[in-house]
MDTraj code that builds the backbone (N, CA, C; nanometers):
import mdtraj as md
import numpy as np

residues = "UNK UNK UNK UNK UNK UNK UNK UNK UNK UNK UNK UNK UNK UNK UNK UNK UNK UNK UNK UNK UNK UNK UNK UNK UNK UNK UNK UNK UNK UNK UNK UNK UNK UNK UNK UNK UNK UNK UNK UNK UNK UNK UNK UNK UNK UNK UNK UNK UNK UNK UNK UNK UNK UNK UNK UNK UNK UNK UNK UNK UNK UNK UNK UNK UNK UNK UNK UNK UNK UNK UNK UNK UNK UNK UNK UNK UNK UNK UNK UNK UNK UNK UNK UNK".split()
xyz = np.array([
    [10.7608, 6.8090, 8.1388],
    [10.8157, 6.9393, 8.1731],
    [10.7124, 7.0325, 8.2323],
    [10.5889, 7.0193, 8.1913],
    [10.4852, 7.1071, 8.2429],
    [10.4717, 7.0920, 8.3940],
    [10.4830, 6.9718, 8.4451],
    [10.4722, 6.9526, 8.5900],
    [10.5851, 7.0242, 8.6625],
    [10.7027, 7.0328, 8.6004],
    [10.8132, 7.1042, 8.6637],
    [10.7815, 7.2528, 8.6749],
    [10.7207, 7.3102, 8.5728],
    [10.6830, 7.4515, 8.5759],
    [10.5780, 7.4740, 8.6845],
    [10.4785, 7.3859, 8.6900],
    [10.3728, 7.3993, 8.7913],
    [10.4327, 7.3853, 8.9313],
    [10.5219, 7.2892, 8.9494],
    [10.5878, 7.2692, 9.0791],
    [10.6696, 7.3923, 9.1175],
    [10.7418, 7.4494, 9.0206],
    [10.8204, 7.5707, 9.0460],
    [10.7293, 7.6845, 9.0904],
    [10.6185, 7.7039, 9.0203],
    [10.5262, 7.8117, 9.0554],
    [10.4674, 7.7913, 9.1947],
    [10.4292, 7.6694, 9.2264],
    [10.3744, 7.6413, 9.3590],
    [10.4766, 7.6659, 9.4692],
    [10.6019, 7.6336, 9.4428],
    [10.7065, 7.6438, 9.5438],
    [10.7691, 7.7826, 9.5518],
    [10.7892, 7.8495, 9.4380],
    [10.8689, 7.9718, 9.4345],
    [10.7926, 8.0998, 9.4025],
    [10.6804, 8.0905, 9.3342],
    [10.6115, 8.2103, 9.2868],
    [10.4890, 8.2440, 9.3714],
    [10.4065, 8.1458, 9.4002],
    [10.2793, 8.1710, 9.4659],
    [10.2852, 8.1947, 9.6171],
    [10.3777, 8.1334, 9.6913],
    [10.3740, 8.1518, 9.8375],
    [10.3970, 8.2969, 9.8793],
    [10.3266, 8.3391, 9.9843],
    [10.3525, 8.4695, 10.0431],
    [10.4889, 8.4667, 10.1090],
    [10.5483, 8.5832, 10.1212],
    [10.6793, 8.5973, 10.1858],
    [10.7930, 8.5335, 10.1066],
    [10.7742, 8.5081, 9.9774],
    [10.8849, 8.4576, 9.8955],
    [10.9321, 8.5701, 9.8046],
    [11.0609, 8.5782, 9.7821],
    [11.1199, 8.6846, 9.7015],
    [11.1002, 8.6569, 9.5525],
    [11.0700, 8.7610, 9.4781],
    [11.0603, 8.7501, 9.3331],
    [11.2009, 8.7662, 9.2766],
    [11.2397, 8.6757, 9.1921],
    [11.3726, 8.6782, 9.1322],
    [11.3657, 8.7334, 8.9901],
    [11.4815, 8.7641, 8.9351],
    [11.4935, 8.8192, 8.8000],
    [11.4210, 8.7321, 8.6973],
    [11.4386, 8.6011, 8.7054],
    [11.3757, 8.5113, 8.6073],
    [11.2236, 8.5189, 8.6138],
    [11.1683, 8.5393, 8.7333],
    [11.0236, 8.5500, 8.7466],
    [10.9720, 8.6811, 8.6887],
    [11.0476, 8.7879, 8.7055],
    [11.0082, 8.9161, 8.6458],
    [11.0144, 8.9065, 8.4938],
    [11.1176, 8.8416, 8.4418],
    [11.1274, 8.8247, 8.2966],
    [11.0119, 8.7398, 8.2443],
    [10.9742, 8.6360, 8.3165],
    [10.8610, 8.5518, 8.2761],
    [10.7316, 8.6322, 8.2771],
    [10.7158, 8.7187, 8.3769],
    [10.5964, 8.8036, 8.3846],
    [10.5875, 8.8955, 8.2635],
    [10.6966, 8.9629, 8.2285],
    [10.6926, 9.0547, 8.1147],
    [10.6633, 8.9806, 7.9853],
    [10.7157, 8.8596, 7.9731],
    [10.6889, 8.7785, 7.8547],
    [10.5426, 8.7350, 7.8501],
    [10.4896, 8.6942, 7.9648],
    [10.3517, 8.6448, 7.9702],
    [10.2500, 8.7537, 7.9411],
    [10.2731, 8.8750, 7.9923],
    [10.1752, 8.9823, 7.9709],
    [10.2057, 9.0649, 7.8463],
    [10.3224, 9.0414, 7.7868],
    [10.3581, 9.1124, 7.6640],
    [10.3764, 9.2609, 7.6835],
    [10.4267, 9.2999, 7.8006],
    [10.4435, 9.4421, 7.8309],
    [10.5722, 9.4649, 7.9072],
    [10.6283, 9.5843, 7.8909],
    [10.7474, 9.6210, 7.9650],
    [10.7148, 9.6565, 8.1088],
    [10.8160, 9.6467, 8.1933],
    [10.7982, 9.6699, 8.3356],
    [10.9118, 9.7569, 8.3857],
    [10.8811, 9.8520, 8.4712],
    [10.9825, 9.9394, 8.5318],
    [10.9748, 9.9223, 8.6827],
    [11.0888, 9.8934, 8.7444],
    [11.0941, 9.8752, 8.8891],
    [11.1796, 9.9857, 8.9495],
    [11.1233, 10.0567, 9.0454],
    [11.1978, 10.1560, 9.1232],
    [11.2383, 10.0883, 9.2536],
    [11.3691, 10.0825, 9.2794],
    [11.4200, 10.0146, 9.3982],
    [11.4425, 10.1146, 9.5107],
    [11.3730, 10.0953, 9.6201],
    [11.3862, 10.1774, 9.7391],
    [11.4617, 10.0937, 9.8417],
    [11.5920, 10.1186, 9.8547],
    [11.6757, 10.0316, 9.9377],
    [11.7320, 10.1005, 10.0616],
    [11.6728, 10.2094, 10.1016],
    [11.7119, 10.2841, 10.2221],
    [11.8499, 10.3494, 10.2131],
    [11.9047, 10.3583, 10.0950],
    [12.0335, 10.4270, 10.0802],
    [12.0070, 10.5739, 10.0475],
    [12.1072, 10.6585, 10.0702],
    [12.0951, 10.7993, 10.0344],
    [12.0988, 10.8124, 9.8826],
    [12.0324, 10.9115, 9.8335],
    [12.0351, 10.9361, 9.6901],
    [11.9034, 10.9015, 9.6245],
    [11.8996, 10.9179, 9.4931],
    [11.7749, 10.8949, 9.4186],
    [11.7424, 10.7456, 9.4081],
    [11.6191, 10.7181, 9.3669],
    [11.5781, 10.5798, 9.3428],
    [11.6561, 10.5226, 9.2259],
    [11.6822, 10.3937, 9.2307],
    [11.7418, 10.3224, 9.1183],
    [11.6302, 10.2570, 9.0393],
    [11.6333, 10.2729, 8.9083],
    [11.5307, 10.2164, 8.8218],
    [11.5907, 10.1065, 8.7354],
    [11.5126, 10.0011, 8.7150],
    [11.5505, 9.8933, 8.6239],
    [11.4313, 9.8657, 8.5336],
    [11.4611, 9.8444, 8.4054],
    [11.3569, 9.8171, 8.3061],
    [11.3659, 9.6717, 8.2623],
    [11.2498, 9.6089, 8.2460],
    [11.2418, 9.4708, 8.2000],
    [11.1441, 9.4645, 8.0842],
    [11.1768, 9.3955, 7.9752],
    [11.3106, 9.3466, 7.9462],
    [11.4051, 9.4630, 7.9231],
    [11.5310, 9.4367, 7.9408],
    [11.6324, 9.5431, 7.9353],
    [11.6423, 9.6098, 7.7993],
    [11.6087, 9.5371, 7.6931],
    [11.6206, 9.5932, 7.5571],
    [11.4863, 9.6399, 7.5010],
    [11.3901, 9.6659, 7.5880],
    [11.2565, 9.7069, 7.5433],
    [11.2641, 9.8392, 7.4680],
    [11.1923, 9.8468, 7.3585],
    [11.1891, 9.9682, 7.2772],
    [11.0771, 10.0621, 7.3212],
    [10.9681, 10.0046, 7.3696],
    [10.8517, 10.0850, 7.4087],
    [10.8600, 10.1231, 7.5560],
    [10.7853, 10.2254, 7.5925],
    [10.7776, 10.2671, 7.7326],
    [10.7122, 10.1559, 7.8147],
    [10.7527, 10.1392, 7.9393],
    [10.6944, 10.0324, 8.0212],
    [10.5462, 10.0582, 8.0497],
    [10.4705, 9.9495, 8.0573],
    [10.3275, 9.9588, 8.0873],
    [10.2983, 9.9356, 8.2350],
    [10.3882, 9.8635, 8.3026],
    [10.3691, 9.8299, 8.4434],
    [10.4813, 9.8944, 8.5238],
    [10.4458, 9.9584, 8.6335],
    [10.5436, 10.0260, 8.7188],
    [10.5325, 9.9710, 8.8599],
    [10.6458, 9.9290, 8.9164],
    [10.6487, 9.8731, 9.0512],
    [10.7487, 9.9484, 9.1374],
    [10.7202, 9.9541, 9.2654],
    [10.8143, 10.0045, 9.3649],
    [10.8564, 9.8854, 9.4480],
    [10.9867, 9.8610, 9.4555],
    [11.0381, 9.7515, 9.5368],
    [11.0956, 9.8058, 9.6658],
    [11.0427, 9.7579, 9.7752],
    [11.0991, 9.7805, 9.9077],
    [11.1441, 9.6435, 9.9540],
    [11.2513, 9.6313, 10.0288],
    [11.2999, 9.4980, 10.0666],
    [11.1876, 9.4068, 10.1149],
    [11.1677, 9.2985, 10.0392],
    [11.0664, 9.2003, 10.0738],
    [10.9277, 9.2276, 10.0206],
    [10.9081, 9.3347, 9.9413],
    [10.7726, 9.3713, 9.9011],
    [10.7726, 9.4546, 9.7725],
    [10.6757, 9.4306, 9.6867],
    [10.6531, 9.5116, 9.5672],
    [10.5196, 9.5820, 9.5802],
    [10.5135, 9.7082, 9.5366],
    [10.3882, 9.7828, 9.5282],
    [10.3668, 9.8216, 9.3828],
    [10.2432, 9.8174, 9.3389],
    [10.2073, 9.8622, 9.2059],
    [10.1952, 10.0133, 9.2081],
    [10.2600, 10.0806, 9.1145],
    [10.2528, 10.2270, 9.1056],
    [10.1650, 10.2660, 8.9878],
    [10.0995, 10.3788, 9.0020],
    [10.0157, 10.4319, 8.8955],
    [10.0785, 10.5611, 8.8475],
    [10.1396, 10.5624, 8.7279],
    [10.2062, 10.6831, 8.6768],
    [10.1114, 10.8028, 8.6776],
    [10.1684, 10.9160, 8.7194],
    [10.0889, 11.0378, 8.7237],
    [10.0182, 11.0592, 8.8560],
    [10.0168, 10.9559, 8.9406],
    [9.9522, 10.9664, 9.0712],
    [10.0532, 10.9688, 9.1845],
    [10.1786, 10.9447, 9.1538],
    [10.2830, 10.9426, 9.2566],
    [10.3942, 11.0383, 9.2153],
    [10.3800, 11.1676, 9.2400],
    [10.4780, 11.2644, 9.1942],
    [10.6195, 11.2291, 9.2426],
    [10.7121, 11.2360, 9.1493],
    [10.8525, 11.2130, 9.1842],
    [10.8936, 11.0671, 9.1794],
    [10.8005, 10.9732, 9.1753],
    [10.8387, 10.8335, 9.1731],
    [10.8452, 10.7785, 9.0317],
    [10.7539, 10.8186, 8.9463],
    [10.7519, 10.7650, 8.8119],
    [10.7407, 10.8737, 8.7101],
])
top = md.Topology()
chain = top.add_chain()
for i, resn in enumerate(residues, 1):
    res = top.add_residue(resn, chain, resSeq=i)
    for name in ("N", "CA", "C"):
        top.add_atom(name, md.element.get_by_symbol(name[0]), res)
traj = md.Trajectory(xyz[None], top)
């Protein structure tokens, strides 16, 4: 089974220009032991949409990301007024 995980990572996680899926974000939060907040910037009118991972997290998220179609940026709370 370990080879399947390594093969998956080589094929789906590590290549540039590949989309990160929900399962990969959940694996990341599990691996680092921290909550994650994603702000989705999808070019629609209105405020940003936020999603928290894992969804049932009790603590405040430690990692903040901005998702633009095809790309994630790391955000630093307190340095980006209005985003986080």
